[in-house]
PQR file with spaces between the fields and no chain letter, atoms N, CA, C, O and H, PARSE charges and radii, in Angstrom:
ATOM       1  N    MET     1      62.530  -55.924 -132.293 -0.4000 1.5000
ATOM       2  CA   MET     1      62.159  -56.304 -131.083 -0.0000 2.0000
ATOM       3  C    MET     1      63.304  -56.140 -129.962  0.5500 1.7000
ATOM       4  O    MET     1      63.239  -55.835 -128.771 -0.5500 1.4000
ATOM       5  N    GLY     2      64.499  -56.499 -130.911 -0.4000 1.5000
ATOM       6  CA   GLY     2      65.391  -56.623 -129.936 -0.0000 2.0000
ATOM       7  C    GLY     2      65.681  -55.407 -130.025  0.5500 1.7000
ATOM       8  O    GLY     2      65.324  -55.104 -128.887 -0.5500 1.4000
ATOM       9  H    GLY     2      64.551  -56.747 -131.878  0.4000 1.0000
ATOM      10  N    LEU     3      66.071  -54.384 -130.490 -0.4000 1.5000
ATOM      11  CA   LEU     3      66.481  -52.895 -130.075 -0.0000 2.0000
ATOM      12  C    LEU     3      65.405  -52.397 -128.961  0.5500 1.7000
ATOM      13  O    LEU     3      65.716  -51.472 -128.210 -0.5500 1.4000
ATOM      14  H    LEU     3      66.362  -54.631 -131.415  0.4000 1.0000
ATOM      15  N    VAL     4      64.595  -52.799 -128.901 -0.4000 1.5000
ATOM      16  CA   VAL     4      63.454  -52.655 -127.601 -0.0000 2.0000
ATOM      17  C    VAL     4      63.983  -52.889 -126.956  0.5500 1.7000
ATOM      18  O    VAL     4      64.775  -52.100 -126.441 -0.5500 1.4000
ATOM      19  H    VAL     4      64.342  -53.550 -129.511  0.4000 1.0000
ATOM      20  N    LEU     5      63.828  -54.371 -126.531 -0.4000 1.5000
ATOM      21  CA   LEU     5      64.785  -55.024 -125.251 -0.0000 2.0000
ATOM      22  C    LEU     5      66.154  -54.139 -124.788  0.5500 1.7000
ATOM      23  O    LEU     5      66.331  -53.542 -123.726 -0.5500 1.4000
ATOM      24  H    LEU     5      63.185  -55.012 -126.949  0.4000 1.0000
ATOM      25  N    LEU     6      67.003  -54.253 -125.879 -0.4000 1.5000
ATOM      26  CA   LEU     6      68.091  -53.271 -125.473 -0.0000 2.0000
ATOM      27  C    LEU     6      68.237  -52.189 -124.777  0.5500 1.7000
ATOM      28  O    LEU     6      69.062  -51.876 -123.919 -0.5500 1.4000
ATOM      29  H    LEU     6      66.859  -54.738 -126.742  0.4000 1.0000
ATOM      30  N    LEU     7      66.956  -51.408 -125.439 -0.4000 1.5000
ATOM      31  CA   LEU     7      67.171  -49.603 -124.726 -0.0000 2.0000
ATOM      32  C    LEU     7      66.449  -49.946 -123.769  0.5500 1.7000
ATOM      33  O    LEU     7      66.538  -49.148 -122.836 -0.5500 1.4000
ATOM      34  H    LEU     7      66.286  -51.662 -126.136  0.4000 1.0000
ATOM      35  N    LEU     8      65.538  -51.071 -123.524 -0.4000 1.5000
ATOM      36  CA   LEU     8      64.633  -51.216 -122.171 -0.0000 2.0000
ATOM      37  C    LEU     8      66.046  -51.451 -121.096  0.5500 1.7000
ATOM      38  O    LEU     8      66.177  -50.771 -120.078 -0.5500 1.4000
ATOM      39  H    LEU     8      65.465  -51.720 -124.282  0.4000 1.0000
ATOM      40  N    LEU     9      67.006  -52.475 -121.493 -0.4000 1.5000
ATOM      41  CA   LEU     9      68.143  -52.936 -120.457 -0.0000 2.0000
ATOM      42  C    LEU     9      68.753  -51.755 -120.087  0.5500 1.7000
ATOM      43  O    LEU     9      69.037  -51.432 -118.933 -0.5500 1.4000
ATOM      44  H    LEU     9      66.900  -53.027 -122.320  0.4000 1.0000
ATOM      45  N    LEU    10      68.963  -51.074 -121.161 -0.4000 1.5000
ATOM      46  CA   LEU    10      70.008  -50.304 -120.600 -0.0000 2.0000
ATOM      47  C    LEU    10      69.392  -49.038 -119.769  0.5500 1.7000
ATOM      48  O    LEU    10      70.148  -48.378 -119.056 -0.5500 1.4000
ATOM      49  H    LEU    10      68.732  -51.336 -122.098  0.4000 1.0000
ATOM      50  N    ALA    11      67.829  -48.669 -119.887 -0.4000 1.5000
ATOM      51  CA   ALA    11      66.953  -47.707 -118.959 -0.0000 2.0000
ATOM      52  C    ALA    11      67.451  -48.141 -117.784  0.5500 1.7000
ATOM      53  O    ALA    11      68.151  -47.519 -116.986 -0.5500 1.4000
ATOM      54  H    ALA    11      67.215  -49.205 -120.466  0.4000 1.0000
ATOM      55  N    LEU    12      66.970  -49.463 -117.717 -0.4000 1.5000
ATOM      56  CA   LEU    12      67.087  -49.885 -116.356 -0.0000 2.0000
ATOM      57  C    LEU    12      68.538  -49.989 -115.812  0.5500 1.7000
ATOM      58  O    LEU    12      68.683  -49.767 -114.610 -0.5500 1.4000
ATOM      59  H    LEU    12      66.401  -49.969 -118.366  0.4000 1.0000
ATOM      60  N    VAL    13      69.689  -50.317 -116.601 -0.4000 1.5000
ATOM      61  CA   VAL    13      71.021  -50.147 -116.196 -0.0000 2.0000
ATOM      62  C    VAL    13      71.473  -48.733 -115.287  0.5500 1.7000
ATOM      63  O    VAL    13      71.898  -48.602 -114.139 -0.5500 1.4000
ATOM      64  H    VAL    13      69.571  -50.497 -117.578  0.4000 1.0000
ATOM      65  N    PHE    14      71.096  -47.548 -116.617 -0.4000 1.5000
ATOM      66  CA   PHE    14      71.696  -46.404 -116.223 -0.0000 2.0000
ATOM      67  C    PHE    14      70.408  -45.554 -114.880  0.5500 1.7000
ATOM      68  O    PHE    14      70.482  -44.516 -114.222 -0.5500 1.4000
ATOM      69  H    PHE    14      70.750  -47.654 -117.549  0.4000 1.0000
ATOM      70  N    GLY    15      69.496  -46.494 -114.973 -0.4000 1.5000
ATOM      71  CA   GLY    15      68.624  -46.072 -113.887 -0.0000 2.0000
ATOM      72  C    GLY    15      68.920  -45.988 -112.614  0.5500 1.7000
ATOM      73  O    GLY    15      69.017  -45.061 -111.810 -0.5500 1.4000
ATOM      74  H    GLY    15      69.436  -47.338 -115.507  0.4000 1.0000
ATOM      75  N    GLY    16      69.095  -47.553 -112.568 -0.4000 1.5000
ATOM      76  CA   GLY    16      69.622  -48.074 -111.347 -0.0000 2.0000
ATOM      77  C    GLY    16      70.929  -47.663 -111.152  0.5500 1.7000
ATOM      78  O    GLY    16      71.243  -47.918 -109.989 -0.5500 1.4000
ATOM      79  H    GLY    16      69.017  -48.306 -113.221  0.4000 1.0000
ATOM      80  N    LEU    17      71.978  -47.059 -111.863 -0.4000 1.5000
ATOM      81  CA   LEU    17      73.184  -46.395 -111.499 -0.0000 2.0000
ATOM      82  C    LEU    17      72.560  -45.106 -111.108  0.5500 1.7000
ATOM      83  O    LEU    17      73.242  -44.585 -110.225 -0.5500 1.4000
ATOM      84  H    LEU    17      71.723  -46.852 -112.807  0.4000 1.0000
ATOM      85  N    GLY    18      71.730  -44.533 -111.362 -0.4000 1.5000
ATOM      86  CA   GLY    18      71.442  -42.747 -111.005 -0.0000 2.0000
ATOM      87  C    GLY    18      71.081  -43.241 -109.669  0.5500 1.7000
ATOM      88  O    GLY    18      71.500  -42.684 -108.654 -0.5500 1.4000
ATOM      89  H    GLY    18      71.176  -44.956 -112.079  0.4000 1.0000
ATOM      90  N    LEU    19      70.187  -44.440 -109.636 -0.4000 1.5000
ATOM      91  CA   LEU    19      69.664  -44.302 -107.802 -0.0000 2.0000
ATOM      92  C    LEU    19      70.670  -44.483 -106.884  0.5500 1.7000
ATOM      93  O    LEU    19      70.771  -43.810 -105.857 -0.5500 1.4000
ATOM      94  H    LEU    19      69.846  -44.892 -110.461  0.4000 1.0000
ATOM      95  N    LEU    20      71.670  -45.659 -107.320 -0.4000 1.5000
ATOM      96  CA   LEU    20      72.823  -45.955 -106.437 -0.0000 2.0000
ATOM      97  C    LEU    20      73.547  -44.682 -106.435  0.5500 1.7000
ATOM      98  O    LEU    20      74.153  -44.464 -105.385 -0.5500 1.4000
ATOM      99  H    LEU    20      71.588  -46.205 -108.154  0.4000 1.0000
ATOM     100  N    VAL    21      73.643  -43.750 -107.382 -0.4000 1.5000
ATOM     101  CA   VAL    21      74.680  -42.517 -107.109 -0.0000 2.0000
ATOM     102  C    VAL    21      73.729  -41.463 -106.080  0.5500 1.7000
ATOM     103  O    VAL    21      74.136  -41.235 -104.941 -0.5500 1.4000
ATOM     104  H    VAL    21      73.151  -43.927 -108.235  0.4000 1.0000
ATOM     105  N    GLU    22      72.626  -40.937 -106.510 -0.4000 1.5000
ATOM     106  CA   GLU    22      71.389  -40.434 -105.390 -0.0000 2.0000
ATOM     107  C    GLU    22      71.583  -40.951 -104.233  0.5500 1.7000
ATOM     108  O    GLU    22      71.805  -40.158 -103.318 -0.5500 1.4000
ATOM     109  H    GLU    22      72.296  -41.122 -107.436  0.4000 1.0000
ATOM     110  N    GLY    23      71.553  -42.679 -103.869 -0.4000 1.5000
ATOM     111  CA   GLY    23      71.710  -42.965 -102.517 -0.0000 2.0000
ATOM     112  C    GLY    23      73.185  -42.620 -101.849  0.5500 1.7000
ATOM     113  O    GLY    23      73.259  -42.172 -100.705 -0.5500 1.4000
ATOM     114  H    GLY    23      71.373  -43.324 -104.612  0.4000 1.0000
ATOM     115  N    LEU    24      74.125  -42.821 -102.507 -0.4000 1.5000
ATOM     116  CA   LEU    24      75.265  -42.875 -101.799 -0.0000 2.0000
ATOM     117  C    LEU    24      75.620  -41.084 -101.864  0.5500 1.7000
ATOM     118  O    LEU    24      76.767  -40.857 -101.478 -0.5500 1.4000
ATOM     119  H    LEU    24      74.065  -43.186 -103.437  0.4000 1.0000
ATOM     120  N    LYS    25      74.792  -39.750 -102.305 -0.4000 1.5000
ATOM     121  CA   LYS    25      74.925  -38.582 -102.217 -0.0000 2.0000
ATOM     122  C    LYS    25      74.425  -38.814 -100.915  0.5500 1.7000
ATOM     123  O    LYS    25      75.138  -38.774  -99.913 -0.5500 1.4000
ATOM     124  H    LYS    25      73.861  -39.934 -102.619  0.4000 1.0000
ATOM     125  N    TRP    26      72.881  -39.122 -100.909 -0.4000 1.5000
ATOM     126  CA   TRP    26      72.462  -38.651  -99.702 -0.0000 2.0000
ATOM     127  C    TRP    26      73.462  -39.376  -98.264  0.5500 1.7000
ATOM     128  O    TRP    26      73.986  -38.569  -97.496 -0.5500 1.4000
ATOM     129  H    TRP    26      72.302  -39.154 -101.724  0.4000 1.0000
ATOM     130  N    VAL    27      73.613  -40.609  -98.060 -0.4000 1.5000
ATOM     131  CA   VAL    27      74.324  -40.886  -97.329 -0.0000 2.0000
ATOM     132  C    VAL    27      75.662  -40.007  -96.924  0.5500 1.7000
ATOM     133  O    VAL    27      76.212  -39.638  -95.887 -0.5500 1.4000
ATOM     134  H    VAL    27      73.188  -41.264  -98.684  0.4000 1.0000
ATOM     135  N    LEU    28      75.824  -39.911  -98.073 -0.4000 1.5000
ATOM     136  CA   LEU    28      77.393  -38.700  -97.545 -0.0000 2.0000
ATOM     137  C    LEU    28      77.128  -37.433  -97.016  0.5500 1.7000
ATOM     138  O    LEU    28      77.878  -36.674  -96.403 -0.5500 1.4000
ATOM     139  H    LEU    28      75.377  -40.211  -98.916  0.4000 1.0000
ATOM     140  N    ILE    29      75.677  -37.283  -97.415 -0.4000 1.5000
ATOM     141  CA   ILE    29      74.950  -35.425  -96.562 -0.0000 2.0000
ATOM     142  C    ILE    29      75.208  -35.780  -95.257  0.5500 1.7000
ATOM     143  O    ILE    29      75.956  -35.264  -94.425 -0.5500 1.4000
ATOM     144  H    ILE    29      75.067  -37.900  -97.913  0.4000 1.0000
ATOM     145  N    ILE    30      74.133  -37.190  -95.172 -0.4000 1.5000
ATOM     146  CA   ILE    30      73.844  -38.008  -93.670 -0.0000 2.0000
ATOM     147  C    ILE    30      74.928  -38.077  -92.877  0.5500 1.7000
ATOM     148  O    ILE    30      74.726  -37.776  -91.701 -0.5500 1.4000
ATOM     149  H    ILE    30      73.526  -37.609  -95.847  0.4000 1.0000
ATOM     150  N    ALA    31      76.713  -38.581  -93.373 -0.4000 1.5000
ATOM     151  CA   ALA    31      77.468  -39.131  -92.812 -0.0000 2.0000
ATOM     152  C    ALA    31      78.444  -37.511  -92.176  0.5500 1.7000
ATOM     153  O    ALA    31      79.071  -37.553  -91.117 -0.5500 1.4000
ATOM     154  H    ALA    31      76.878  -38.825  -94.328  0.4000 1.0000
ATOM     155  N    VAL    32      78.391  -36.427  -92.914 -0.4000 1.5000
ATOM     156  CA   VAL    32      78.692  -35.331  -92.714 -0.0000 2.0000
ATOM     157  C    VAL    32      77.945  -34.641  -91.766  0.5500 1.7000
ATOM     158  O    VAL    32      78.591  -33.974  -90.959 -0.5500 1.4000
ATOM     159  H    VAL    32      77.882  -36.393  -93.773  0.4000 1.0000
ATOM     160  N    VAL    33      76.934  -34.646  -91.692 -0.4000 1.5000
ATOM     161  CA   VAL    33      75.837  -34.135  -90.658 -0.0000 2.0000
ATOM     162  C    VAL    33      76.124  -34.951  -88.865  0.5500 1.7000
ATOM     163  O    VAL    33      76.180  -34.649  -87.673 -0.5500 1.4000
ATOM     164  H    VAL    33      76.409  -35.188  -92.348  0.4000 1.0000
ATOM     165  N    LEU    34      76.195  -35.745  -89.497 -0.4000 1.5000
ATOM     166  CA   LEU    34      76.348  -36.996  -88.008 -0.0000 2.0000
ATOM     167  C    LEU    34      78.153  -36.667  -87.886  0.5500 1.7000
ATOM     168  O    LEU    34      78.505  -37.121  -86.798 -0.5500 1.4000
ATOM     169  H    LEU    34      76.150  -35.991  -90.465  0.4000 1.0000
ATOM     170  N    PHE    35      78.687  -36.393  -88.213 -0.4000 1.5000
ATOM     171  CA   PHE    35      80.450  -36.122  -88.171 -0.0000 2.0000
ATOM     172  C    PHE    35      80.179  -34.547  -87.415  0.5500 1.7000
ATOM     173  O    PHE    35      80.501  -34.416  -86.234 -0.5500 1.4000
ATOM     174  H    PHE    35      78.401  -36.024  -89.097  0.4000 1.0000
ATOM     175  N    ILE    36      79.724  -33.674  -87.987 -0.4000 1.5000
ATOM     176  CA   ILE    36      79.727  -32.461  -87.554 -0.0000 2.0000
ATOM     177  C    ILE    36      78.735  -32.301  -85.801  0.5500 1.7000
ATOM     178  O    ILE    36      79.013  -31.365  -85.051 -0.5500 1.4000
ATOM     179  H    ILE    36      79.463  -33.780  -88.946  0.4000 1.0000
ATOM     180  N    ALA    37      78.100  -32.907  -85.576 -0.4000 1.5000
ATOM     181  CA   ALA    37      77.028  -33.096  -84.528 -0.0000 2.0000
ATOM     182  C    ALA    37      78.038  -33.653  -83.478  0.5500 1.7000
ATOM     183  O    ALA    37      78.217  -33.260  -82.325 -0.5500 1.4000
ATOM     184  H    ALA    37      77.874  -33.668  -86.185  0.4000 1.0000
ATOM     185  N    GLY    38      78.810  -34.917  -84.325 -0.4000 1.5000
ATOM     186  CA   GLY    38      79.441  -35.560  -83.116 -0.0000 2.0000
ATOM     187  C    GLY    38      80.641  -34.489  -82.401  0.5500 1.7000
ATOM     188  O    GLY    38      80.755  -34.259  -81.197 -0.5500 1.4000
ATOM     189  H    GLY    38      78.665  -35.236  -85.261  0.4000 1.0000
ATOM     190  N    ALA    39      81.283  -34.056  -83.254 -0.4000 1.5000
ATOM     191  CA   ALA    39      82.383  -33.206  -83.131 -0.0000 2.0000
ATOM     192  C    ALA    39      82.148  -31.800  -82.088  0.5500 1.7000
ATOM     193  O    ALA    39      82.808  -31.242  -81.212 -0.5500 1.4000
ATOM     194  H    ALA    39      81.190  -34.243  -84.232  0.4000 1.0000
ATOM     195  N    LEU    40      81.080  -31.640  -82.611 -0.4000 1.5000
ATOM     196  CA   LEU    40      80.282  -30.309  -81.737 -0.0000 2.0000
ATOM     197  C    LEU    40      79.521  -31.032  -80.059  0.5500 1.7000
ATOM     198  O    LEU    40      79.134  -30.267  -79.176 -0.5500 1.4000
ATOM     199  H    LEU    40      80.544  -32.093  -83.323  0.4000 1.0000
ATOM     200  N    SER    41      79.453  -32.332  -79.942 -0.4000 1.5000
ATOM     201  CA   SER    41      79.327  -32.733  -78.828 -0.0000 2.0000
ATOM     202  C    SER    41      80.549  -33.153  -78.172  0.5500 1.7000
ATOM     203  O    SER    41      80.846  -33.050  -76.982 -0.5500 1.4000
ATOM     204  H    SER    41      79.768  -32.954  -80.659  0.4000 1.0000
ATOM     205  N    GLY    42      81.381  -33.768  -79.382 -0.4000 1.5000
ATOM     206  CA   GLY    42      82.809  -33.971  -78.042 -0.0000 2.0000
ATOM     207  C    GLY    42      83.159  -32.640  -77.668  0.5500 1.7000
ATOM     208  O    GLY    42      83.564  -32.646  -76.506 -0.5500 1.4000
ATOM     209  H    GLY    42      81.140  -33.851  -80.349  0.4000 1.0000
ATOM     210  N    VAL    43      83.169  -31.452  -78.197 -0.4000 1.5000
ATOM     211  CA   VAL    43      83.826  -30.310  -78.178 -0.0000 2.0000
ATOM     212  C    VAL    43      83.202  -30.059  -76.448  0.5500 1.7000
ATOM     213  O    VAL    43      83.748  -30.034  -75.344 -0.5500 1.4000
ATOM     214  H    VAL    43      82.840  -31.447  -79.141  0.4000 1.0000
ATOM     215  N    ARG    44      81.734  -29.897  -76.959 -0.4000 1.5000
ATOM     216  CA   ARG    44      81.499  -29.743  -75.720 -0.0000 2.0000
ATOM     217  C    ARG    44      81.105  -30.270  -74.541  0.5500 1.7000
ATOM     218  O    ARG    44      80.580  -29.658  -73.611 -0.5500 1.4000
ATOM     219  H    ARG    44      81.291  -29.917  -77.855  0.4000 1.0000
ATOM     220  N    ALA    45      81.394  -31.524  -74.603 -0.4000 1.5000
ATOM     221  CA   ALA    45      81.954  -32.972  -73.619 -0.0000 2.0000
ATOM     222  C    ALA    45      83.012  -32.182  -72.880  0.5500 1.7000
ATOM     223  O    ALA    45      82.936  -31.703  -71.749 -0.5500 1.4000
ATOM     224  H    ALA    45      81.821  -32.022  -75.359  0.4000 1.0000
ATOM     225  N    ARG    46      84.131  -32.135  -73.844 -0.4000 1.5000
ATOM     226  CA   ARG    46      85.352  -31.990  -73.103 -0.0000 2.0000
ATOM     227  C    ARG    46      85.661  -30.644  -72.808  0.5500 1.7000
ATOM     228  O    ARG    46      86.770  -30.395  -72.335 -0.5500 1.4000
ATOM     229  H    ARG    46      84.192  -32.524  -74.763  0.4000 1.0000
ATOM     230  N    GLY    47      84.921  -29.818  -72.996 -0.4000 1.5000
ATOM     231  CA   GLY    47      84.940  -28.502  -72.015 -0.0000 2.0000
ATOM     232  C    GLY    47      84.412  -28.018  -70.919  0.5500 1.7000
ATOM     233  O    GLY    47      84.646  -27.057  -70.187 -0.5500 1.4000
ATOM     234  H    GLY    47      84.020  -30.020  -73.380  0.4000 1.0000
ATOM     235  N    ARG    48      83.288  -29.284  -70.965 -0.4000 1.5000
ATOM     236  CA   ARG    48      82.781  -29.342  -69.874 -0.0000 2.0000
ATOM     237  C    ARG    48      83.778  -29.911  -68.161  0.5500 1.7000
ATOM     238  O    ARG    48      83.676  -29.464  -67.019 -0.5500 1.4000
ATOM     239  H    ARG    48      83.098  -30.065  -71.560  0.4000 1.0000
ATOM     240  N    ARG    49      84.799  -31.203  -68.814 -0.4000 1.5000
ATOM     241  CA   ARG    49      85.655  -31.812  -67.880 -0.0000 2.0000
ATOM     242  C    ARG    49      86.329  -31.160  -67.682  0.5500 1.7000
ATOM     243  O    ARG    49      86.697  -31.509  -66.560 -0.5500 1.4000
ATOM     244  H    ARG    49      84.881  -31.566  -69.742  0.4000 1.0000
ATOM     245  N    LEU    50      87.113  -29.982  -68.053 -0.4000 1.5000
ATOM     246  CA   LEU    50      88.332  -29.124  -67.772 -0.0000 2.0000
ATOM     247  C    LEU    50      88.631  -28.123  -66.629  0.5500 1.7000
ATOM     248  O    LEU    50      89.707  -27.525  -66.597 -0.5500 1.4000
ATOM     249  H    LEU    50      86.814  -29.698  -68.964  0.4000 1.0000
């Protein structure tokens, strides 16, 4: 019974870490897309003023 509880606990810990890594990966992808969109928008706006 103790082994089963230990395995369940390890599965929960590693599953949670996997979800955290997956979430951080998506946050990084969204941040890069927003950065590129902002850079393109800034270049376009700066070009209009000159």
